[in-house]
C-alpha positions as CSV (number, residue, x, y, z in Angstrom):
1,M,0.0,0.0,0.0
2,P,1.3,3.5,-0.8
3,G,2.3,5.6,2.2
4,R,1.2,9.1,3.1
5,P,3.1,12.0,1.6
6,P,5.3,13.6,4.3
7,G,4.1,16.7,5.9
8,P,6.2,19.8,6.7
9,E,6.8,18.7,10.3
10,L,8.3,15.4,9.3
11,L,10.5,17.0,6.6
12,A,11.7,19.6,9.2
13,A,12.5,16.8,11.7
14,L,14.5,14.9,9.1
15,E,16.4,18.0,8.1
16,R,17.3,18.7,11.7
17,R,18.6,15.2,12.2
18,L,20.6,14.8,9.0
19,G,21.8,18.4,8.3
20,S,22.3,20.0,5.0
21,R,24.6,17.2,3.7
22,G,22.1,14.5,4.4
23,F,18.8,16.2,3.4
24,T,17.6,17.9,0.3
25,T,14.3,18.6,-1.4
26,S,15.9,20.2,-4.4
27,P,14.6,18.7,-7.7
28,Q,17.9,19.4,-9.3
29,D,19.8,17.5,-6.7
30,M,17.4,14.6,-6.7
31,E,17.1,14.3,-10.5
32,P,19.9,11.8,-11.1
33,W,18.5,9.5,-8.4
34,V,14.8,9.4,-9.3
35,T,15.5,8.0,-12.7
36,D,16.7,4.5,-13.4
37,W,20.1,3.8,-15.0
38,R,18.6,3.1,-18.4
39,R,16.7,6.4,-18.2
40,R,13.5,4.5,-18.9
41,I,11.7,4.9,-15.6
42,H,11.2,8.3,-14.0
43,G,9.9,8.8,-10.5
44,A,9.8,11.5,-7.9
45,A,10.5,11.9,-4.2
46,A,9.5,14.3,-1.4
47,A,13.1,14.4,-0.2
48,L,16.5,12.7,-0.7
49,L,17.9,11.5,2.6
50,S,21.6,10.6,2.9
51,P,22.4,9.4,6.4
52,A,26.1,9.0,7.4
53,S,25.7,6.4,10.1
54,T,23.5,3.4,11.2
55,E,22.1,5.6,14.0
56,E,20.9,8.2,11.5
57,V,19.3,5.5,9.4
58,Q,17.5,4.3,12.5
59,D,16.2,7.7,13.3
60,V,15.0,8.2,9.7
61,V,13.2,5.0,9.6
62,R,11.6,5.6,13.0
63,L,10.4,9.1,12.0
64,A,9.0,7.9,8.6
65,A,7.3,4.9,10.2
66,G,5.7,7.1,12.8
67,A,4.2,9.3,10.1
68,G,3.2,6.4,7.9
69,V,5.5,7.6,5.1
70,S,7.1,5.0,2.7
71,I,10.9,4.8,2.1
72,V,12.7,3.7,-1.0
73,P,16.3,2.5,-0.2
74,Q,18.9,3.1,-2.8
75,G,22.5,2.1,-3.3
76,G,24.4,3.0,-6.5
77,N,21.3,3.2,-8.6
78,T,22.7,0.8,-11.1
79,S,19.6,-1.4,-11.2
80,L,18.3,-2.4,-14.7
81,V,14.8,-3.3,-13.4
82,G,13.7,-0.1,-11.8
83,G,13.6,-1.4,-8.2
84,A,15.5,1.6,-6.8
85,T,13.4,4.2,-8.5
86,P,10.7,5.9,-6.3
87,P,7.1,6.0,-7.6
88,E,5.8,8.8,-9.7
89,D,3.5,10.3,-7.1
90,G,6.4,11.8,-5.2
91,A,5.0,10.7,-1.8
92,S,8.0,8.6,-0.8
93,L,11.3,9.4,0.8
94,L,14.4,8.3,-1.1
95,L,16.9,6.9,1.3
96,S,20.5,6.9,-0.1
97,L,23.2,4.9,1.6
98,R,26.0,6.4,-0.5
99,R,27.5,8.4,2.4
100,M,28.1,5.2,4.5
101,R,31.4,4.2,2.8
102,A,33.6,3.0,5.6
103,I,35.4,-0.3,5.5
104,R,35.2,-1.1,9.2
105,S,37.6,-3.9,9.4
106,L,39.6,-6.4,7.2
107,S,40.9,-9.6,8.8
108,L,43.6,-11.6,6.9
109,D,43.3,-14.3,9.6
110,D,39.6,-14.8,9.0
111,N,39.5,-13.6,5.3
112,V,36.6,-11.4,6.2
113,V,35.9,-7.7,5.4
114,V,33.2,-5.7,7.1
115,A,32.0,-3.0,4.8
116,E,29.2,-0.4,5.1
117,A,26.4,-0.4,2.6
118,G,27.7,2.6,0.6
119,V,31.1,1.1,-0.2
120,I,31.5,1.0,-4.0
121,L,32.4,-2.5,-5.3
122,S,35.6,-1.3,-7.1
123,D,36.8,0.3,-3.8
124,L,36.2,-3.0,-2.0
125,H,38.2,-4.8,-4.7
126,A,41.0,-2.4,-4.3
127,A,41.0,-2.7,-0.5
128,A,41.2,-6.5,-0.7
129,E,43.8,-6.5,-3.4
130,A,46.1,-4.2,-1.4
131,V,46.5,-7.0,1.2
132,G,46.8,-9.9,-1.2
133,R,43.1,-11.0,-1.1
134,R,40.1,-10.4,-3.4
135,F,36.4,-10.1,-3.1
136,P,35.3,-12.6,-5.8
137,L,32.2,-10.9,-7.2
138,S,32.4,-8.5,-10.1
139,L,30.0,-7.0,-12.6
140,A,29.9,-4.2,-15.2
141,A,28.7,-1.6,-12.7
142,K,31.5,-2.2,-10.3
143,G,32.5,1.5,-10.4
144,S,29.1,2.6,-9.0
145,A,27.3,-0.5,-7.5
146,T,27.4,-0.6,-3.7
147,V,27.6,-3.3,-1.1
148,G,24.1,-2.6,0.2
149,G,22.6,-2.9,-3.2
150,L,24.6,-6.1,-4.0
151,V,23.3,-7.7,-0.8
152,S,19.7,-6.5,-1.2
153,T,19.5,-7.8,-4.8
154,N,21.5,-11.0,-4.2
155,A,23.7,-10.0,-7.1
156,G,25.2,-12.7,-9.2
157,G,28.2,-11.2,-10.9
158,T,30.6,-12.9,-13.3
159,Q,32.3,-15.4,-10.9
160,V,29.0,-17.1,-9.9
161,L,30.2,-20.5,-11.3
162,R,32.9,-20.8,-8.8
163,F,31.8,-18.6,-5.8
164,G,28.0,-18.4,-6.1
165,T,25.8,-15.3,-5.8
166,M,26.2,-12.6,-3.2
167,R,24.3,-14.8,-0.7
168,A,27.3,-17.2,-0.7
169,L,29.7,-14.4,0.1
170,V,27.8,-12.8,3.0
171,L,28.7,-14.0,6.4
172,G,26.8,-11.4,8.4
173,I,24.6,-8.4,8.1
174,E,23.7,-5.2,10.0
175,A,20.4,-3.8,9.1
176,V,17.7,-1.4,10.3
177,L,14.3,-3.0,10.5
178,P,11.0,-1.3,9.6
179,S,10.5,-0.4,13.3
180,G,13.8,1.4,13.4
181,E,15.4,-1.3,15.5
182,R,18.9,-2.4,14.6
183,F,19.6,-6.0,13.7
184,D,23.2,-6.6,14.6
185,G,24.1,-9.8,12.8
186,L,27.6,-9.0,11.6
187,S,29.2,-12.0,13.4
188,A,31.2,-13.8,10.8
189,L,31.4,-17.1,12.7
190,H,31.6,-19.9,10.0
191,K,30.0,-22.5,12.2
192,D,27.0,-20.6,13.5
193,N,24.0,-22.8,14.0
194,R,22.0,-20.6,16.4
195,G,18.3,-20.3,15.7
196,Y,16.8,-18.5,12.7
197,D,19.1,-17.0,10.1
198,L,17.6,-13.5,9.5
199,R,20.6,-12.7,7.3
200,Q,19.3,-15.1,4.6
201,L,15.9,-13.3,4.7
202,L,17.5,-9.9,4.3
203,I,19.7,-11.0,1.3
204,G,17.7,-10.5,-1.9
205,A,14.8,-8.8,-0.1
206,E,15.3,-5.6,-2.1
207,G,14.9,-3.5,1.0
208,T,11.4,-4.7,1.8
209,L,12.3,-6.3,5.1
210,G,14.9,-3.8,6.3
211,V,17.7,-1.4,5.2
212,V,21.1,-3.1,5.0
213,T,23.7,-0.8,6.6
214,A,26.8,-3.1,6.6
215,A,27.9,-6.6,5.8
216,S,30.6,-9.1,6.7
217,L,31.9,-10.5,3.5
218,R,34.0,-13.5,2.6
219,L,37.4,-12.9,0.9
220,A,39.3,-15.2,-1.3
221,P,43.0,-15.6,-2.0
222,G,44.5,-13.3,-4.6
223,I,44.9,-14.4,-8.2
224,G,48.3,-15.7,-9.2
225,A,47.4,-16.3,-12.9
226,R,44.4,-16.1,-15.1
227,A,43.5,-17.0,-18.6
228,V,40.7,-15.3,-20.6
229,A,39.3,-16.6,-23.9
230,W,36.6,-15.8,-26.4
231,A,34.9,-18.5,-28.4
232,G,32.4,-18.3,-31.3
233,L,29.8,-20.9,-32.2
234,S,26.8,-21.3,-34.4
235,Q,24.5,-23.3,-32.2
236,A,23.5,-22.4,-28.6
237,S,23.4,-26.0,-27.6
238,G,27.2,-26.1,-28.1
239,A,27.6,-23.8,-25.1
240,L,26.5,-26.5,-22.7
241,D,28.8,-29.0,-24.3
242,L,31.7,-26.6,-24.0
243,L,30.8,-25.8,-20.4
244,G,30.9,-29.5,-19.5
245,R,34.3,-29.9,-21.2
246,L,35.7,-27.0,-19.2
247,Q,34.3,-28.1,-15.9
248,G,35.6,-31.7,-16.4
249,R,39.1,-30.5,-17.3
250,M,39.5,-27.4,-15.1
251,N,37.2,-28.0,-12.1
252,D,37.3,-25.0,-9.7
253,A,39.7,-23.0,-11.9
254,L,36.8,-22.1,-14.1
255,E,35.2,-18.8,-12.8
256,S,33.3,-17.2,-15.7
257,F,31.3,-18.5,-18.6
258,E,29.3,-15.7,-20.2
259,I,27.2,-16.3,-23.3
260,V,26.9,-13.2,-25.6
261,P,24.7,-13.2,-28.7
262,A,25.9,-11.7,-32.0
263,E,23.5,-8.8,-31.7
264,A,25.0,-7.6,-28.4
265,V,28.5,-7.8,-29.9
266,T,27.4,-5.7,-32.9
267,L,25.8,-3.1,-30.6
268,V,29.0,-2.8,-28.5
269,L,31.2,-2.5,-31.5
270,E,28.9,0.2,-33.0
271,H,28.5,2.4,-29.8
272,V,31.4,1.8,-27.5
273,P,34.7,3.4,-28.6
274,G,37.9,1.3,-28.3
275,T,36.2,-2.0,-28.9
276,R,37.0,-4.4,-31.7
277,A,35.8,-7.8,-32.8
278,P,37.9,-10.6,-31.2
279,L,37.3,-13.2,-33.9
280,A,37.3,-13.1,-37.7
281,G,33.7,-13.1,-39.0
282,S,30.5,-13.0,-37.1
283,H,29.3,-15.8,-34.9
284,T,25.7,-16.3,-33.8
285,W,26.8,-17.0,-30.2
286,N,29.9,-16.0,-28.4
287,I,31.3,-17.2,-25.0
288,L,33.6,-15.3,-22.7
289,I,35.6,-17.6,-20.5
290,E,37.9,-16.9,-17.5
291,A,39.9,-19.4,-15.4
292,T,42.1,-18.4,-12.5
293,A,44.7,-19.9,-10.2
294,P,45.9,-18.6,-6.8
295,L,49.5,-17.7,-6.1
296,G,51.7,-20.8,-6.5
297,A,49.2,-22.9,-8.4
298,P,49.7,-23.9,-12.1
299,D,48.7,-21.4,-14.8
300,P,45.3,-22.4,-16.1
301,G,46.1,-21.1,-19.6
302,P,47.5,-24.4,-21.1
303,A,44.5,-26.4,-19.9
304,L,42.0,-23.8,-21.3
305,Q,43.9,-23.9,-24.6
306,E,43.7,-27.7,-24.8
307,V,39.9,-27.7,-24.1
308,L,39.2,-25.1,-26.8
309,E,41.3,-26.9,-29.4
310,A,39.5,-30.2,-28.6
311,A,36.2,-28.4,-28.8
312,M,37.1,-27.0,-32.2
313,E,38.2,-30.4,-33.5
314,A,34.9,-31.9,-32.4
315,G,32.9,-29.1,-34.1
316,V,31.5,-27.8,-30.8
317,I,32.9,-24.3,-31.5
318,D,33.9,-22.6,-34.7
319,D,36.7,-20.4,-33.6
320,A,38.4,-19.2,-30.4
321,V,41.2,-16.9,-29.1
322,V,43.0,-16.9,-25.8
323,A,44.2,-13.5,-24.6
324,A,48.0,-13.3,-24.7
325,S,48.2,-10.4,-22.2
326,E,46.3,-8.6,-19.5
327,T,45.5,-5.8,-22.0
328,Q,43.9,-8.3,-24.4
329,A,42.1,-10.0,-21.5
330,E,40.6,-6.6,-20.4
331,A,39.6,-5.9,-24.0
332,L,37.6,-9.1,-24.2
333,W,35.9,-8.3,-20.9
334,K,35.1,-4.8,-22.1
335,L,33.0,-6.3,-24.8
336,R,30.9,-8.1,-22.2
337,E,30.8,-5.3,-19.7
338,S,29.8,-2.7,-22.2
339,I,26.6,-4.3,-23.3
340,S,24.3,-2.4,-21.0
341,E,26.0,0.9,-21.9
342,A,25.7,0.1,-25.6
343,E,22.0,-0.7,-25.2
344,R,21.4,2.6,-23.5
345,V,23.2,4.6,-26.1
346,G,21.4,2.6,-28.8
347,G,18.0,3.4,-27.2
348,L,17.2,-0.2,-26.3
């Protein structure tokens, strides 16, 4: 049910609590955040609230709940389905977690990082890499997507084959419940069999059960070597055959297996500068593959090459290329990660 529009008393109370940095009703300031990333869905909000702490989030939720006013939580606003866009009636409050950007702790002993909801994914990657670890979830919007949004949408990312969705990487959650109470579930104890697991309810709940303010996240060992390849094929059924071959030969080294149709490649080449076709000719279906190994483990490149050669001999794929450098590897990934951008530029 839609909430009531906020009255002047509520807005004044929110402004007093959050200050000028955390409160605005300026349409100009709110405009980038009331439209979805694709610029297809346009909403409105009575105010944009940007708390800087969990305590401020609690007070915001309490005040709004007391007045019967609805809240739309938002992270990096990178959603492609409009879930972070407020309704058109302008009666809701838009709650942004972007100011909560602290990495509270990072433990090498436990391989756990505690990050606030507004931490940008690329910043989390950098913090982990600086100490020889990594957070093994990535996606095209890594430069703007936030931890809170990733948790609330149970993001999949491109390493899902090996590490699972965000749900598998979350060890604990801190959240503000609809009553304004704080759920303190950041404990990262691996063997925790105490009662109900509210963390699992909050992951993927899209902010409907509470506002995620921080999360304890699992880290993985840093990458010692990686191999990236691009394959072209004419039949989609060949993709499953190739995946089976890769999993049988490479086991856990296989991290990414992204299927890209020819239409998407064409769109990227047309609208994204600096991209070029990785293979000669056009292929109905394309597959981007990445395999990695931790420090000290064998390079996965030769095994990947062997599988691709055998698949070509068997007629499963028509052509393939293995990146010979990090620059080439990133160029292949740019083709995949630029699809949404190309669609937006192309008006799709």
